[in-house]
C-alpha positions in Angstrom: -4.0 13.5 1.3 -2.4 15.2 4.4 0.6 13.7 5.7 2.8 14.1 9.1 6.4 14.3 7.9 9.5 15.9 8.8 10.6 19.2 7.8 14.4 20.0 7.6 15.9 22.8 9.2 19.2 24.0 10.3 22.4 24.6 8.4 25.1 22.4 6.3 26.1 19.7 8.4 24.0 20.7 11.7 20.5 19.4 10.5 17.4 20.0 12.4 14.0 18.5 12.0 10.6 19.9 12.8 7.4 17.3 12.3 5.0 18.8 10.5 1.3 18.2 9.1 1.3 19.2 5.3 -0.6 18.3 2.2 1.6 15.6 0.3 1.9 18.0 -2.7 3.7 20.8 -0.7 7.6 20.8 -0.7 9.5 19.1 1.8 10.4 22.4 3.3 7.4 24.4 2.4 4.3 25.5 3.6 2.6 23.4 6.4 -0.8 23.0 8.5 0.9 22.6 12.0 3.9 21.9 13.7 3.5 18.8 16.1 7.3 18.5 17.3 10.9 18.5 16.7 13.6 15.9 16.4 17.7 16.7 16.6 19.5 13.7 15.5 23.0 15.2 16.7 21.5 15.3 20.1 22.3 12.2 22.4 19.5 10.7 24.6 15.9 11.7 24.3 16.1 13.8 21.0 12.7 14.3 20.3 10.1 16.4 21.4 6.3 15.4 20.1 3.0 16.7 21.3 1.0 13.2 21.2 -2.4 14.7 21.4 -2.3 16.7 18.5 -0.5 13.9 16.6 -3.3 11.7 17.7 -5.9 14.1 16.6 -4.5 14.3 13.1 -4.1 10.7 12.4 -7.9 10.1 13.6 -8.7 12.8 10.8 -6.8 10.7 8.2 -3.3 12.1 8.1 -0.7 9.3 7.2 2.6 9.5 9.1 5.9 8.7 7.1 8.0 5.8 8.4 10.5 8.1 10.3 7.7 10.3 12.2 5.7 6.6 12.9 9.2 5.3 14.6 9.3 8.7 16.7 5.4 8.3 17.6 6.2 5.0 18.6 9.1 5.7 20.8 7.0 8.8 22.3 4.4 6.7 23.3 6.6 4.0 25.2 8.5 6.8 27.1 
């Protein structure tokens, strides 16, 4: 199954995440199919950037978003 999930980047104590489409069997920071956006938890205000068209396309193909990704997608649609 294909999942839309967060991939951790950055350094120790300075996390930065990329929203990616990946096979569920792949490691968290392993190989992915496509990058859809970013999330920076240390930034104030709007700390995410998402390509909603690509995300909707993958969801229509059957990709399952994680809880965190689903939350960010809801925020992006409201903004």
